VMD Tcl script that builds the backbone (N, CA, C; Angstrom):
set m [mol new atoms 252]
animate dup $m
set s [atomselect $m all]
$s set {name element resname resid chain x y z} {
  {N N UNK 1 A -2.662 -4.308 14.373}
  {CA C UNK 1 A -1.357 -4.129 13.776}
  {C C UNK 1 A -0.310 -4.274 14.882}
  {N N UNK 2 A 0.737 -5.041 14.628}
  {CA C UNK 2 A 1.754 -5.250 15.646}
  {C C UNK 2 A 2.870 -4.213 15.544}
  {N N UNK 3 A 3.708 -4.203 16.567}
  {CA C UNK 3 A 4.777 -3.201 16.651}
  {C C UNK 3 A 5.752 -3.286 15.476}
  {N N UNK 4 A 6.105 -4.485 15.082}
  {CA C UNK 4 A 7.039 -4.672 13.975}
  {C C UNK 4 A 6.500 -4.037 12.687}
  {N N UNK 5 A 5.227 -4.227 12.424}
  {CA C UNK 5 A 4.605 -3.651 11.234}
  {C C UNK 5 A 4.577 -2.128 11.316}
  {N N UNK 6 A 4.275 -1.601 12.495}
  {CA C UNK 6 A 4.248 -0.148 12.662}
  {C C UNK 6 A 5.633 0.463 12.450}
  {N N UNK 7 A 6.651 -0.191 12.966}
  {CA C UNK 7 A 8.020 0.299 12.793}
  {C C UNK 7 A 8.391 0.268 11.304}
  {N N UNK 8 A 8.077 -0.826 10.635}
  {CA C UNK 8 A 8.389 -0.942 9.208}
  {C C UNK 8 A 7.648 0.114 8.393}
  {N N UNK 9 A 6.378 0.330 8.683}
  {CA C UNK 9 A 5.596 1.350 7.972}
  {C C UNK 9 A 6.167 2.751 8.198}
  {N N UNK 10 A 6.558 3.026 9.431}
  {CA C UNK 10 A 7.118 4.340 9.742}
  {C C UNK 10 A 8.450 4.547 9.038}
  {N N UNK 11 A 9.275 3.513 9.017}
  {CA C UNK 11 A 10.556 3.612 8.300}
  {C C UNK 11 A 10.331 3.860 6.805}
  {N N UNK 12 A 9.358 3.179 6.234}
  {CA C UNK 12 A 9.055 3.395 4.819}
  {C C UNK 12 A 8.609 4.830 4.572}
  {N N UNK 13 A 7.787 5.357 5.472}
  {CA C UNK 13 A 7.335 6.737 5.340}
  {C C UNK 13 A 8.484 7.731 5.440}
  {N N UNK 14 A 9.377 7.506 6.395}
  {CA C UNK 14 A 10.539 8.381 6.545}
  {C C UNK 14 A 11.448 8.299 5.319}
  {N N UNK 15 A 11.638 7.114 4.801}
  {CA C UNK 15 A 12.460 6.960 3.602}
  {C C UNK 15 A 11.847 7.707 2.423}
  {N N UNK 16 A 10.521 7.678 2.316}
  {CA C UNK 16 A 9.840 8.426 1.263}
  {C C UNK 16 A 10.022 9.923 1.434}
  {N N UNK 17 A 9.934 10.400 2.685}
  {CA C UNK 17 A 10.172 11.820 2.959}
  {C C UNK 17 A 11.572 12.226 2.516}
  {N N UNK 18 A 12.548 11.417 2.886}
  {CA C UNK 18 A 13.936 11.737 2.546}
  {C C UNK 18 A 14.133 11.778 1.032}
  {N N UNK 19 A 13.471 10.887 0.335}
  {CA C UNK 19 A 13.565 10.882 -1.125}
  {C C UNK 19 A 12.968 12.166 -1.704}
  {N N UNK 20 A 11.822 12.571 -1.176}
  {CA C UNK 20 A 11.186 13.798 -1.676}
  {C C UNK 20 A 12.021 15.035 -1.358}
  {N N UNK 21 A 12.605 15.091 -0.161}
  {CA C UNK 21 A 13.485 16.220 0.155}
  {C C UNK 21 A 14.669 16.248 -0.805}
  {N N UNK 22 A 15.205 15.083 -1.115}
  {CA C UNK 22 A 16.319 15.002 -2.056}
  {C C UNK 22 A 15.955 15.511 -3.440}
  {N N UNK 23 A 14.705 15.413 -3.808}
  {CA C UNK 23 A 14.244 15.924 -5.100}
  {C C UNK 23 A 13.953 17.424 -5.033}
  {N N UNK 24 A 13.400 17.884 -3.913}
  {CA C UNK 24 A 12.980 19.287 -3.806}
  {C C UNK 24 A 14.153 20.243 -3.597}
  {N N UNK 25 A 15.079 19.876 -2.743}
  {CA C UNK 25 A 16.140 20.806 -2.352}
  {C C UNK 25 A 16.921 21.348 -3.552}
  {N N UNK 26 A 17.411 20.506 -4.456}
  {CA C UNK 26 A 18.188 21.068 -5.569}
  {C C UNK 26 A 17.352 21.855 -6.577}
  {N N UNK 27 A 16.042 21.712 -6.540}
  {CA C UNK 27 A 15.179 22.407 -7.498}
  {C C UNK 27 A 14.664 23.744 -6.959}
  {N N UNK 28 A 15.022 24.068 -5.718}
  {CA C UNK 28 A 14.514 25.275 -5.077}
  {C C UNK 28 A 15.524 26.405 -5.212}
  {N N UNK 29 A 15.066 27.530 -5.749}
  {CA C UNK 29 A 15.947 28.691 -5.884}
  {C C UNK 29 A 15.935 29.575 -4.648}
  {N N UNK 30 A 14.830 29.608 -3.936}
  {CA C UNK 30 A 14.700 30.443 -2.750}
  {C C UNK 30 A 15.593 29.872 -1.641}
  {N N UNK 31 A 16.601 30.629 -1.246}
  {CA C UNK 31 A 17.581 30.130 -0.278}
  {C C UNK 31 A 16.981 29.879 1.106}
  {N N UNK 32 A 16.011 30.713 1.506}
  {CA C UNK 32 A 15.358 30.481 2.802}
  {C C UNK 32 A 14.582 29.170 2.788}
  {N N UNK 33 A 13.847 28.938 1.708}
  {CA C UNK 33 A 13.106 27.684 1.577}
  {C C UNK 33 A 14.068 26.500 1.504}
  {N N UNK 34 A 15.142 26.660 0.765}
  {CA C UNK 34 A 16.133 25.583 0.646}
  {C C UNK 34 A 16.702 25.218 2.018}
  {N N UNK 35 A 17.013 26.235 2.819}
  {CA C UNK 35 A 17.553 25.993 4.158}
  {C C UNK 35 A 16.526 25.297 5.044}
  {N N UNK 36 A 15.268 25.726 4.955}
  {CA C UNK 36 A 14.203 25.099 5.740}
  {C C UNK 36 A 14.024 23.635 5.347}
  {N N UNK 37 A 14.039 23.356 4.055}
  {CA C UNK 37 A 13.913 21.971 3.590}
  {C C UNK 37 A 15.086 21.127 4.077}
  {N N UNK 38 A 16.282 21.700 4.096}
  {CA C UNK 38 A 17.454 20.969 4.595}
  {C C UNK 38 A 17.301 20.658 6.082}
  {N N UNK 39 A 16.743 21.594 6.834}
  {CA C UNK 39 A 16.518 21.345 8.260}
  {C C UNK 39 A 15.498 20.226 8.461}
  {N N UNK 40 A 14.431 20.250 7.666}
  {CA C UNK 40 A 13.436 19.170 7.735}
  {C C UNK 40 A 14.062 17.834 7.351}
  {N N UNK 41 A 14.884 17.844 6.303}
  {CA C UNK 41 A 15.558 16.623 5.872}
  {C C UNK 41 A 16.460 16.089 6.982}
  {N N UNK 42 A 17.219 16.975 7.612}
  {CA C UNK 42 A 18.112 16.542 8.685}
  {C C UNK 42 A 17.342 15.942 9.854}
  {N N UNK 43 A 16.201 16.538 10.197}
  {CA C UNK 43 A 15.369 15.998 11.279}
  {C C UNK 43 A 14.810 14.629 10.891}
  {N N UNK 44 A 14.407 14.484 9.637}
  {CA C UNK 44 A 13.893 13.193 9.161}
  {C C UNK 44 A 14.996 12.136 9.171}
  {N N UNK 45 A 16.205 12.529 8.784}
  {CA C UNK 45 A 17.329 11.590 8.807}
  {C C UNK 45 A 17.620 11.126 10.230}
  {N N UNK 46 A 17.558 12.053 11.176}
  {CA C UNK 46 A 17.794 11.697 12.577}
  {C C UNK 46 A 16.719 10.728 13.067}
  {N N UNK 47 A 15.464 11.012 12.748}
  {CA C UNK 47 A 14.367 10.120 13.147}
  {C C UNK 47 A 14.525 8.745 12.505}
  {N N UNK 48 A 14.894 8.730 11.233}
  {CA C UNK 48 A 15.081 7.464 10.522}
  {C C UNK 48 A 16.188 6.646 11.174}
  {N N UNK 49 A 17.295 7.303 11.526}
  {CA C UNK 49 A 18.414 6.599 12.149}
  {C C UNK 49 A 18.028 6.032 13.509}
  {N N UNK 50 A 17.295 6.808 14.296}
  {CA C UNK 50 A 16.871 6.338 15.618}
  {C C UNK 50 A 15.915 5.150 15.495}
  {N N UNK 51 A 14.963 5.238 14.584}
  {CA C UNK 51 A 14.001 4.153 14.401}
  {C C UNK 51 A 14.680 2.919 13.819}
  {N N UNK 52 A 15.623 3.128 12.915}
  {CA C UNK 52 A 16.394 2.017 12.355}
  {C C UNK 52 A 17.136 1.276 13.470}
  {N N UNK 53 A 17.727 2.026 14.402}
  {CA C UNK 53 A 18.457 1.391 15.495}
  {C C UNK 53 A 17.515 0.590 16.384}
  {N N UNK 54 A 16.320 1.130 16.638}
  {CA C UNK 54 A 15.331 0.391 17.423}
  {C C UNK 54 A 14.955 -0.903 16.700}
  {N N UNK 55 A 14.722 -0.804 15.396}
  {CA C UNK 55 A 14.354 -1.987 14.609}
  {C C UNK 55 A 15.466 -3.037 14.652}
  {N N UNK 56 A 16.712 -2.600 14.563}
  {CA C UNK 56 A 17.833 -3.555 14.651}
  {C C UNK 56 A 17.912 -4.184 16.035}
  {N N UNK 57 A 17.760 -3.365 17.072}
  {CA C UNK 57 A 17.852 -3.873 18.443}
  {C C UNK 57 A 16.778 -4.915 18.728}
  {N N UNK 58 A 15.601 -4.756 18.134}
  {CA C UNK 58 A 14.495 -5.687 18.356}
  {C C UNK 58 A 14.456 -6.798 17.305}
  {N N UNK 59 A 15.459 -6.824 16.440}
  {CA C UNK 59 A 15.559 -7.822 15.361}
  {C C UNK 59 A 14.390 -7.744 14.392}
  {N N UNK 60 A 13.801 -6.542 14.260}
  {CA C UNK 60 A 12.755 -6.331 13.261}
  {C C UNK 60 A 13.389 -6.143 11.887}
  {N N UNK 61 A 14.623 -5.710 11.902}
  {CA C UNK 61 A 15.336 -5.459 10.653}
  {C C UNK 61 A 16.721 -6.062 10.769}
  {N N UNK 62 A 17.070 -6.872 9.809}
  {CA C UNK 62 A 18.402 -7.460 9.757}
  {C C UNK 62 A 19.046 -6.981 8.459}
  {N N UNK 63 A 20.100 -6.161 8.553}
  {CA C UNK 63 A 20.708 -5.624 7.339}
  {C C UNK 63 A 21.386 -6.712 6.523}
  {N N UNK 64 A 21.557 -6.416 5.260}
  {CA C UNK 64 A 22.270 -7.335 4.375}
  {C C UNK 64 A 23.716 -7.443 4.835}
  {N N UNK 65 A 24.365 -8.505 4.451}
  {CA C UNK 65 A 25.765 -8.666 4.821}
  {C C UNK 65 A 26.608 -7.596 4.137}
  {N N UNK 66 A 27.730 -7.294 4.743}
  {CA C UNK 66 A 28.600 -6.258 4.205}
  {C C UNK 66 A 29.235 -6.725 2.906}
  {N N UNK 67 A 29.444 -5.765 2.023}
  {CA C UNK 67 A 30.078 -6.065 0.741}
  {C C UNK 67 A 31.541 -6.423 0.966}
  {N N UNK 68 A 32.025 -7.319 0.151}
  {CA C UNK 68 A 33.448 -7.660 0.213}
  {C C UNK 68 A 34.255 -6.532 -0.426}
  {N N UNK 69 A 35.542 -6.504 -0.167}
  {CA C UNK 69 A 36.385 -5.478 -0.773}
  {C C UNK 69 A 36.380 -5.608 -2.294}
  {N N UNK 70 A 36.309 -6.830 -2.789}
  {CA C UNK 70 A 36.249 -7.048 -4.235}
  {C C UNK 70 A 34.989 -6.408 -4.831}
  {N N UNK 71 A 33.852 -6.581 -4.150}
  {CA C UNK 71 A 32.605 -5.973 -4.626}
  {C C UNK 71 A 32.678 -4.447 -4.588}
  {N N UNK 72 A 33.249 -3.907 -3.531}
  {CA C UNK 72 A 33.393 -2.460 -3.412}
  {C C UNK 72 A 34.281 -1.930 -4.537}
  {N N UNK 73 A 35.396 -2.603 -4.773}
  {CA C UNK 73 A 36.314 -2.192 -5.831}
  {C C UNK 73 A 35.645 -2.238 -7.202}
  {N N UNK 74 A 34.824 -3.256 -7.419}
  {CA C UNK 74 A 34.125 -3.383 -8.702}
  {C C UNK 74 A 33.178 -2.207 -8.936}
  {N N UNK 75 A 32.405 -1.856 -7.921}
  {CA C UNK 75 A 31.465 -0.736 -8.054}
  {C C UNK 75 A 32.232 0.574 -8.258}
  {N N UNK 76 A 33.323 0.753 -7.513}
  {CA C UNK 76 A 34.148 1.953 -7.705}
  {C C UNK 76 A 34.654 2.040 -9.126}
  {N N UNK 77 A 35.077 0.903 -9.664}
  {CA C UNK 77 A 35.616 0.909 -11.031}
  {C C UNK 77 A 34.543 1.263 -12.053}
  {N N UNK 78 A 33.301 0.874 -11.790}
  {CA C UNK 78 A 32.218 1.233 -12.703}
  {C C UNK 78 A 32.029 2.746 -12.754}
  {N N UNK 79 A 32.149 3.389 -11.614}
  {CA C UNK 79 A 31.962 4.847 -11.577}
  {C C UNK 79 A 33.172 5.578 -12.154}
  {N N UNK 80 A 34.356 5.090 -11.880}
  {CA C UNK 80 A 35.552 5.799 -12.360}
  {C C UNK 80 A 35.814 5.545 -13.844}
  {N N UNK 81 A 35.309 4.440 -14.369}
  {CA C UNK 81 A 35.540 4.146 -15.785}
  {C C UNK 81 A 34.493 4.790 -16.684}
  {N N UNK 82 A 33.471 5.385 -16.073}
  {CA C UNK 82 A 32.420 6.021 -16.862}
  {C C UNK 82 A 31.359 5.064 -17.353}
  {N N UNK 83 A 31.373 3.831 -16.861}
  {CA C UNK 83 A 30.364 2.844 -17.250}
  {C C UNK 83 A 28.988 3.251 -16.745}
  {N N UNK 84 A 28.967 3.887 -15.588}
  {CA C UNK 84 A 27.682 4.313 -14.997}
  {C C UNK 84 A 27.555 5.806 -15.152}
}
mol reanalyze $m
mol bondsrecalc $m
mol representation Tube
mol addrep $m
């Protein structure tokens, strides 16, 4: 397995963790557990950001082009008009 594949697999795993934390945190009534999950989520976000930067620096990951202002305005209008 090459480095690029390992980085991609790790990023996918971190993204899955973040998704699960996003599901667990609002469903938890115990405030101590909720705080602990938030700390784990924050650590995972930091790791994801660091690995993402490494992937970009090594050209393992090339992000999509930035949205135009027209596209941004369109998406905003969908949310403010109640369409979504």
